[in-house]
N, C-alpha and C positions, 0 to 999 in steps of 0.2 A: 343358935338360930339357923346357921347354914346347914348343920346336920339335919335339923328338923325339916327344913325346906327340901333337902335332898330325899329324905324319907318319904315325904308327902308325894313328891314327884314319882318316886319308885312305886309307891302304892297305886297311884293313878295309872301308871303305865301298865302294871300288872292287871288292874281291873279292866282296862281297855282291851288288853289281850284276851283276858278271860271272856269278856263280853263278845269279842269277835269270834272266839272259839265256840261259844254256846248259841250263836245265832242259828235259827232254823234254816234248813236248806231252801234254796230259792227254786221254785218250780217255774217252768216256762209258762204255765197257765196264769201265774201270778204277775208276769211281766207284761207291760203295755205292748200292744200290737204295733206301735209305731217303730219299735226297734231302737229308740234312742237310749233306753236304759237297759238294754239286753247286754249281758256280759259277752265280750268278744269270743270267749271260748265256746259259748253255746252256739254261736253262728258257725263254728267249725263242724258241727254235727251234720250228717246227711239229712236233707229235708227238715231242717230245724224248725221252719215255720209251722210245719204240720205235726210236730212232736210236742203235744201239750203235756205229756208225762215226763219230759226231760227235767232232770234235777241238776242244779248247779251247787256244788258242795265245796266247803273250805276247811273241812276237818275230816279225820278218819271216820268218826262216828256218823257224820252226815252221809258220807259216801257209802259206808257199809250198810246203813239203813236203806239207802236208795237202791243199791246194787244187789241186795239180798244176802248180806253177810258172807262175802267171798274171802276166804283166808289169805288169798294172794295179796289182797290190798292192804294187809297189815305190814308188808315188807318195808314200806317207806313212811317217813313222817311228813306231816303237813306243816312244814316250816313256813316262815314269812314269805309270801308270794306264791306259794303252791296252791293251785286250784284244780278242780276236776268237774267233769260233767258226765252224766250217764243217761241213757235212754234205751228203751226196749224196741227192738225191730223184729221183723219176721224171721230173720236169720240169726237172732241171738241178742244178748244184751251187750251194748257197746259202752265202754268206759274210756274216756280220754282225760289224761292227767297232764297238766302243763307245769313245768318247773321254771323258776326265774332265771337260772343260769345253765350253761352247758355242763359245767362240772357237777352241778346238783343233779342233772338228769343222768349223767354217767354213773354217779354213785348210786342213785336209785335203781338204775338199770341192773347194776351188778347185784344189788340186794334182792330185787325181784327175781332174777334168774336163780339165785341161791334158794330163795323161798320156794320157787316152783319145783326145783329138784328135791327139796325136803318133802314137799307135799306128795310128789310122785312116789317117793320111797315109803311114805306112810300110807299110801293108798287113798289119799284125800283128793277131792276135786281140784282141778287146775283149769286155767282158762284154755279154751280151744285154740286161741291165738294170742300171742303177746309180741309186740315189736316196739322199738324206740325209733322215732323219727325226729332228729333235732332235739328240741327241748320237750318233746311230747312222748308220753308212754301210752300205748293203745292196748286195751284188753278187749277181747270178745269172749263172752261166757255163753254156755248153753247153746252153741251153734250145732246144727245137725251134722256138719262135717267141716274139715279144714278149708275146703274150697269156698264154702258159703261164708265162713268167717273171714277169709282173705278178701273176698269181694266186698264185704261190709266195711272192713278196715280201709280198703282202697278208696272209699268214697269220702273219707274224712278230708276236710279242707284245711291243710296245714298252712300256717302263717309263719314265715321265717323272717326274723329281723336281727341282723348282725350289726353290732355297734362296737366301736373301739373306745375303750375307756380313756386312752390317751391319744397321741398323734398316730394317725394311720400310717404304718410303715410303707404302704403301697401307694401313698398319695402322689409321689412324683411319677411313678409308673403309670398310674391312672391318668394323670394330667398329660403325660407324653403321648399315651395312646389316644386320648381325646383330641390332642392337637394334631397328631398325625392323621387321624381319621377326618378331622375337619379340613385340613389342608388338602388331603387327597380328594375329598369331595369337591372342594373349590376348584382344584386343577381339572378334575374330570368334567365338572360343569362348564368350565371355560373352554375346554377342548370341544365339548359337544356344541356349545353355542357358536364357537368359531366355525366349526364344520358346517353347521346349519346355515350360518350367514354366507359362507362361500357357495354352498349349494344353491341358496336363494338367489345370490347375485348371478351365478351362472345361468340359472333358470330364467330369471327376469331378463338378463342381457340377451340370451339366446332367443327368447320370445320376441323382444323388441327388434333385434336384428332380423329375425325371420319375417316379421311384419313389414319392415322397411324394404327388405329384398323383394318380397312378393308385390309390394305396392309399386316399386320402380319397374319391375318386370311387367306388371299390368299396364303401366303408363307407356312403356316402350312398345308393347304389343298393340296398344290402341292408336299409336301414331301411324299415319299413312305416308310412307316414304316410297317414292318411285325409284326403281332400280331395274336395270336390264341384266343383272347378274343373278337373277333368281333368288333375290333376298340376300345376296352376299355383297360385301364391299368390294368394289372394282377399282383397281389402281390404273389410271391412265398413264401409260408410258410411251404412247405413240410418238410424241414429240421428240423423245430421246432417240428413237430408232430412225427418224427421217433424216436423210443426208442434208447437210447445210446448203443453202442457196449460193450459187457462185456467180450470178448475174451482176451483182453489185461489187464483186471483188476486182481489184486492179490487176491487170496482167503483168507479166514480167517485163520490166523495162519501161513501164508506163507511169512511173512515179513522177 
């Protein structure tokens, strides 16, 4: 019974895989305009909203049919998680293939380069431009020249998402850097605030002191004080210079 159940599960799994392989390619014109059900890879295309002829493929047959049976595209397999999108532009046909892992993209890159060299040696058509960016392989076919192909490929919007399967070995370094940056920002903000407070206190104190000084000076100028010293303070020391009176003093021997 257990073997029979395992056999049924295996058959169902194979049928699901075959059904996924035989699904027709998805065209941009068949996708809702809201963008909710648009595959993310389609959004990487330049001006994808206006490319109604863009085709989203999940198998080699689908991609070859949409791209015009390019022999270079047979160099890699559409394993689980591999997806592609293609669209026709004025500068040529653009094909973007996304692989699920970096290792998968590296292996596919080596296979594509070998395939291109083989096709060149056999005199068969090759892409005008091929490049690998992260998990993406980009092909430009039928471009008028390499410069036009390069400009078209540079307009692709790549999305890089790096995740650690286990513990991030740089977690402590990242945390230390974040802590240092935060503390540096706090210290710098404190110094700026303190400096501004000191400047504000000096400015307000100087303004208040200046107002008080001018007010008292105005009050002093407004007072009418009589003086014969031409506005200067005169010290009367005449009594100190006058000789003492001797009329009331006792003479010698009159005590």
